C-alpha positions as CSV (number, residue, x, y, z in Angstrom):
1,X,13.1,16.3,38.3
2,X,13.8,18.0,35.0
3,X,16.1,15.2,33.9
4,X,13.4,12.7,34.7
5,X,10.8,14.7,32.7
6,X,13.2,15.0,29.8
7,X,14.0,11.3,29.8
8,X,10.2,10.5,29.8
9,X,9.6,12.8,26.9
10,X,12.5,11.4,24.9
11,X,11.2,7.8,25.6
12,X,7.7,8.8,24.5
13,X,9.1,10.3,21.3
14,X,11.1,7.2,20.6
15,X,8.1,4.9,21.1
16,X,5.6,7.1,19.2
17,X,4.8,5.8,15.7
18,X,6.0,7.9,12.7
19,X,3.4,9.9,10.8
20,X,3.6,7.5,7.8
21,X,3.0,4.5,10.1
22,X,-0.1,6.2,11.5
23,X,-1.4,6.9,8.1
24,X,-0.8,3.3,7.0
25,X,-2.7,2.1,10.1
26,X,-5.5,4.6,9.3
27,X,-5.8,3.5,5.7
28,X,-5.9,-0.2,6.7
29,X,-8.6,0.4,9.2
30,X,-10.6,2.6,6.8
31,X,-10.5,0.0,4.1
32,X,-11.6,-2.6,6.6
33,X,-14.1,-0.7,8.6
34,X,-16.6,-3.6,8.7
35,X,-15.0,-5.0,11.8
36,X,-18.0,-7.1,12.8
37,X,-17.4,-9.2,9.7
38,X,-14.6,-10.9,11.7
39,X,-17.2,-11.6,14.5
40,X,-19.9,-12.9,12.2
41,X,-17.5,-14.7,9.8
42,X,-19.0,-13.2,6.6
43,X,-17.9,-10.6,4.1
44,X,-19.6,-7.2,3.5
45,X,-21.7,-7.0,0.3
46,X,-23.0,-3.5,0.5
47,X,-22.9,-0.8,-2.2
48,X,-19.5,0.5,-1.3
49,X,-18.0,-2.9,-2.4
50,X,-18.4,-1.6,-6.0
51,X,-15.7,1.1,-5.3
52,X,-12.0,0.4,-5.6
53,X,-9.7,1.4,-2.7
54,X,-6.2,2.6,-3.8
55,X,-4.2,-0.2,-2.1
56,X,-4.1,-3.9,-2.3
57,X,-6.8,-5.1,0.1
58,X,-8.7,-8.3,-0.6
59,X,-12.4,-8.1,-1.5
60,X,-13.0,-11.3,0.5
61,X,-11.6,-10.0,3.7
62,X,-14.5,-10.1,6.3
63,X,-13.9,-6.5,7.2
64,X,-13.3,-5.0,3.7
65,X,-15.7,-2.3,2.6
66,X,-14.3,-1.8,-0.9
67,X,-13.0,-3.7,-3.8
68,X,-9.3,-4.4,-4.6
69,X,-8.3,-2.6,-7.7
70,X,-6.2,-5.5,-9.0
71,X,-9.1,-8.0,-8.6
72,X,-11.4,-5.5,-10.2
73,X,-9.0,-5.1,-13.1
74,X,-8.8,-8.9,-13.7
75,X,-12.6,-9.2,-13.6
76,X,-13.0,-6.3,-16.0
77,X,-10.6,-7.9,-18.5
78,X,-12.4,-11.2,-18.2
79,X,-15.7,-9.5,-19.0
80,X,-14.2,-7.5,-21.9
81,X,-15.9,-9.7,-24.5
82,X,-19.3,-8.4,-23.3
83,X,-18.4,-4.9,-21.9
84,X,-15.4,-2.8,-21.4
85,X,-14.6,-2.0,-17.8
86,X,-14.0,1.8,-18.3
87,X,-14.8,2.4,-14.6
88,X,-12.1,0.1,-13.3
89,X,-9.5,1.4,-15.8
90,X,-10.5,5.0,-15.0
91,X,-10.2,4.5,-11.2
92,X,-6.8,2.9,-11.4
93,X,-5.6,5.6,-13.7
94,X,-7.0,8.2,-11.3
95,X,-5.1,6.7,-8.4
96,X,-2.0,6.4,-10.5
97,X,-2.0,10.0,-11.8
98,X,-2.8,11.4,-8.4
99,X,-0.6,9.3,-6.2
100,X,1.6,6.9,-8.1
101,X,3.5,4.6,-5.8
102,X,2.7,6.9,-2.9
103,X,-0.2,4.4,-2.5
104,X,2.4,1.6,-1.9
105,X,4.3,3.7,0.7
106,X,1.4,5.2,2.6
107,X,-1.9,3.6,1.8
108,X,-1.4,-0.1,1.3
109,X,-2.3,-2.6,4.1
110,X,0.0,-5.2,2.6
111,X,2.9,-2.7,2.6
112,X,2.2,-2.1,6.3
113,X,2.2,-5.8,7.0
114,X,5.5,-6.3,5.2
115,X,7.2,-3.5,7.0
116,X,6.0,-4.8,10.4
117,X,7.4,-8.3,9.5
118,X,10.7,-6.8,8.5
119,X,11.1,-5.2,12.0
120,X,11.5,-8.7,13.5
121,X,15.2,-8.8,14.5
122,X,17.0,-11.1,12.1
123,X,19.9,-10.8,9.7
124,X,18.7,-8.8,6.7
125,X,19.3,-9.2,2.9
126,X,20.5,-5.9,1.5
127,X,19.5,-4.8,-2.0
128,X,21.9,-5.5,-4.8
129,X,22.1,-5.8,-8.6
130,X,20.3,-9.1,-8.3
131,X,17.4,-7.6,-6.4
132,X,17.2,-4.7,-8.9
133,X,16.8,-7.1,-11.8
134,X,14.4,-9.3,-9.8
135,X,12.2,-6.2,-9.2
136,X,11.2,-6.4,-12.9
137,X,9.6,-9.8,-12.2
138,X,6.4,-8.0,-11.0
139,X,5.9,-6.6,-14.5
140,X,6.0,-10.1,-16.0
141,X,3.5,-11.3,-13.4
142,X,1.3,-8.3,-14.2
143,X,1.4,-9.0,-17.9
144,X,0.7,-12.7,-17.6
145,X,-1.4,-13.4,-14.5
146,X,-3.2,-10.1,-14.2
147,X,-3.8,-9.2,-17.8
148,X,-3.1,-12.0,-20.4
149,X,-4.8,-15.0,-18.6
150,X,-8.0,-13.1,-17.5
151,X,-8.3,-11.5,-21.0
152,X,-7.7,-14.8,-22.8
153,X,-10.3,-16.8,-20.8
154,X,-12.8,-13.9,-21.0
155,X,-12.6,-13.5,-24.8
156,X,-12.1,-17.1,-25.8
157,X,-14.1,-19.0,-23.2
158,X,-16.5,-16.3,-21.8
159,X,-15.4,-17.1,-18.2
160,X,-13.8,-15.1,-15.4
161,X,-10.4,-16.4,-14.3
162,X,-8.6,-13.7,-12.1
163,X,-5.4,-15.7,-12.3
164,X,-3.3,-13.6,-9.9
165,X,-6.0,-13.6,-7.2
166,X,-6.7,-17.3,-7.8
167,X,-3.2,-18.8,-7.9
168,X,-0.8,-16.3,-6.2
169,X,-2.1,-13.4,-4.2
170,X,-0.8,-13.8,-0.6
171,X,-3.1,-10.8,0.4
172,X,-6.1,-12.9,-0.6
173,X,-5.0,-15.9,1.4
174,X,-4.0,-13.8,4.5
175,X,-6.9,-11.4,4.6
176,X,-9.6,-13.3,2.9
177,X,-9.2,-17.1,3.4
178,X,-7.5,-16.9,6.8
179,X,-9.9,-14.2,8.0
180,X,-12.9,-16.4,7.2
181,X,-11.4,-19.7,8.3
182,X,-10.4,-18.2,11.7
183,X,-14.1,-17.8,12.6
184,X,-15.8,-20.9,14.2
185,X,-18.9,-20.2,12.2
186,X,-17.0,-21.2,9.0
187,X,-15.6,-24.5,10.3
188,X,-17.4,-26.3,7.5
189,X,-15.2,-24.5,5.0
190,X,-12.2,-26.7,6.0
191,X,-13.8,-29.6,4.2
192,X,-13.7,-27.7,0.9
193,X,-10.0,-26.9,1.0
194,X,-7.8,-28.7,-1.6
195,X,-4.6,-28.5,-3.4
196,X,-5.1,-25.0,-4.7
197,X,-5.5,-23.6,-1.2
198,X,-2.5,-25.5,0.0
199,X,-0.4,-24.0,-2.8
200,X,-1.6,-20.5,-2.1
201,X,-1.0,-21.0,1.7
202,X,2.6,-22.0,0.9
203,X,3.1,-18.9,-1.3
204,X,1.7,-16.7,1.5
205,X,4.1,-18.3,4.1
206,X,7.1,-17.9,1.7
207,X,6.1,-14.3,1.0
208,X,5.8,-13.5,4.8
209,X,9.1,-15.2,5.6
210,X,10.8,-13.4,2.8
211,X,9.6,-10.0,4.1
212,X,11.3,-10.7,7.4
213,X,14.7,-11.0,5.8
214,X,14.3,-8.8,2.7
215,X,12.5,-5.4,2.9
216,X,9.0,-5.4,1.2
217,X,9.8,-8.6,-0.8
218,X,6.2,-9.0,-2.1
219,X,6.0,-5.3,-3.0
220,X,9.4,-5.2,-4.8
221,X,9.3,-8.5,-6.7
222,X,5.7,-9.8,-7.1
223,X,2.9,-7.2,-6.7
224,X,1.3,-6.3,-10.0
225,X,-0.5,-3.3,-8.5
226,X,2.9,-1.8,-7.6
227,X,4.0,-2.4,-11.1
228,X,1.0,-0.4,-12.4
229,X,1.5,2.5,-10.1
230,X,5.2,2.5,-10.9
231,X,4.3,3.4,-14.5
232,X,2.6,6.6,-13.3
233,X,5.2,7.6,-10.7
234,X,6.9,10.3,-12.7
235,X,3.6,11.7,-13.8
236,X,1.8,11.6,-10.5
237,X,0.6,14.7,-8.7
238,X,2.0,13.6,-5.4
239,X,5.6,12.5,-5.1
240,X,9.2,13.3,-4.0
241,X,10.8,16.1,-5.9
242,X,14.5,17.1,-6.3
243,X,15.7,20.7,-6.3
244,X,18.4,20.4,-9.0
245,X,20.0,23.6,-7.9
246,X,20.9,22.0,-4.5
247,X,21.5,18.4,-5.6
248,X,25.1,17.4,-5.9
249,X,24.4,13.9,-7.4
250,X,26.1,12.3,-4.4
251,X,23.8,9.3,-4.6
252,X,23.3,9.0,-0.8
253,X,19.5,9.0,-1.2
254,X,19.4,6.0,-3.6
255,X,22.2,4.2,-1.6
256,X,20.3,4.4,1.7
257,X,16.9,3.6,0.2
258,X,15.7,0.0,0.9
259,X,13.8,-0.1,-2.4
260,X,15.5,-0.9,-5.7
261,X,15.7,2.7,-6.8
262,X,18.3,4.0,-9.2
263,X,17.3,7.6,-8.4
264,X,14.6,9.3,-6.2
265,X,11.2,9.2,-7.8
266,X,11.7,6.4,-10.3
267,X,9.3,3.5,-10.8
268,X,10.5,1.7,-7.7
269,X,10.3,4.7,-5.4
270,X,7.3,4.4,-2.9
271,X,7.7,8.1,-1.8
272,X,8.3,7.1,1.8
273,X,10.3,10.4,2.2
274,X,13.1,8.7,4.3
275,X,15.5,10.2,1.7
276,X,14.6,13.7,2.9
277,X,16.4,12.9,6.2
278,X,19.3,11.4,4.4
279,X,20.0,14.3,2.0
280,X,22.6,16.6,3.5
281,X,21.9,19.3,0.9
282,X,18.2,19.7,1.6
283,X,17.4,19.0,-2.0
284,X,14.5,16.6,-1.6
285,X,10.9,17.4,-0.6
286,X,7.4,15.8,-0.9
287,X,5.0,17.8,-3.0
288,X,1.4,17.6,-4.3
289,X,1.8,19.7,-7.4
290,X,3.2,23.0,-6.1
291,X,1.9,22.4,-2.6
292,X,4.7,21.5,-0.2
293,X,3.7,18.4,2.0
294,X,7.1,17.7,3.6
295,X,10.2,19.8,3.5
296,X,13.8,19.3,4.8
297,X,14.1,20.1,8.4
298,X,16.6,23.0,7.8
299,X,14.1,24.6,5.4
300,X,11.5,25.0,8.1
301,X,13.8,27.4,9.9
302,X,13.1,30.0,7.3
303,X,9.3,29.7,7.5
304,X,7.6,32.9,8.6
305,X,5.5,32.7,11.8
306,X,2.3,33.3,10.0
307,X,3.0,30.5,7.5
308,X,3.8,28.1,10.3
309,X,0.5,29.1,12.0
310,X,-1.5,28.5,8.8
311,X,0.3,25.1,8.2
312,X,-0.4,24.0,11.8
313,X,-4.0,25.0,11.5
314,X,-4.4,23.2,8.2
315,X,-2.9,20.0,9.7
316,X,-5.2,20.1,12.7
317,X,-8.2,20.6,10.4
318,X,-7.0,17.6,8.2
319,X,-6.5,15.4,11.3
320,X,-9.9,16.3,12.7
321,X,-11.6,15.6,9.3
322,X,-9.7,12.3,8.9
323,X,-10.7,11.1,12.4
324,X,-14.3,12.1,11.8
325,X,-14.4,10.1,8.5
326,X,-13.0,7.0,10.3
327,X,-15.4,7.3,13.2
328,X,-18.4,7.7,10.8
329,X,-17.2,4.8,8.7
330,X,-16.9,2.5,11.8
331,X,-20.3,3.5,13.0
332,X,-21.9,3.1,9.6
333,X,-20.6,-0.3,8.9
334,X,-20.8,-1.8,12.4
335,X,-23.9,-0.1,13.9
336,X,-26.1,1.2,11.1
337,X,-25.7,-1.8,8.8
């Protein structure tokens, strides 16, 4: 009987989602709390749409309750001839200085979709020198499609051309276009589709297929928002930290990481904390300033009982608050509005 109970417990633990996966799901649902938008086939246009969420989440998704920071940045640049979008720049800098690429690893719906696609059992492409150099492509895409083109058209022609959203963004096609077209109420939209949508649909399919074989392909090679947050990674309040007194520079953390990192915490690191389990010297931890968020398993053995109790209580309080916020958001956007 004991063996059966033990086997059931181990099976449950193996099937239980990791904490990071649960937080990814939570963020995706919180960003898209207007669930009835999928039923009615329209997008939410309330006041919260003026606020930018941290991750890449299309404004045109029927369930979206906030704006995409990348789309807001392009629109702000396009309007810079008339006004400067201090609000948008300030919000993106705030997310960057607080979280850096922790947003990519924990709070981005597109990151979640890419990781789920990669779990489909197929032969996988491992990272290499080629993928490392290819990871700099997203900075070129940021400079041209997300900054130069919107700024040029805004200053020279007085018109808004969010080039990345308009010509490339697979998140916009998947969440926005496909989310709206899937509703029978929008059947008339099919007559309006042309070459531009066909091209974007092809890009979306290529990006999704690439993610099956190559870990987080869109995130690593294309996403301009990841490029922006990568610039803040070393300055961000939240991130992985290395205890140099323990580190032996063995390189196991970078070797086992699926992202194109040269060392833990660089511009390609998404702070997914998988390296904490890899490190045999307990040299890596996740911190928010001086606050320890995740420590090596061996370090937890030295915690005092009272500190464990306080940490457990704080975690329960945080979980309860997070669940309450999500429930209130779902009720507000689907019942009240």
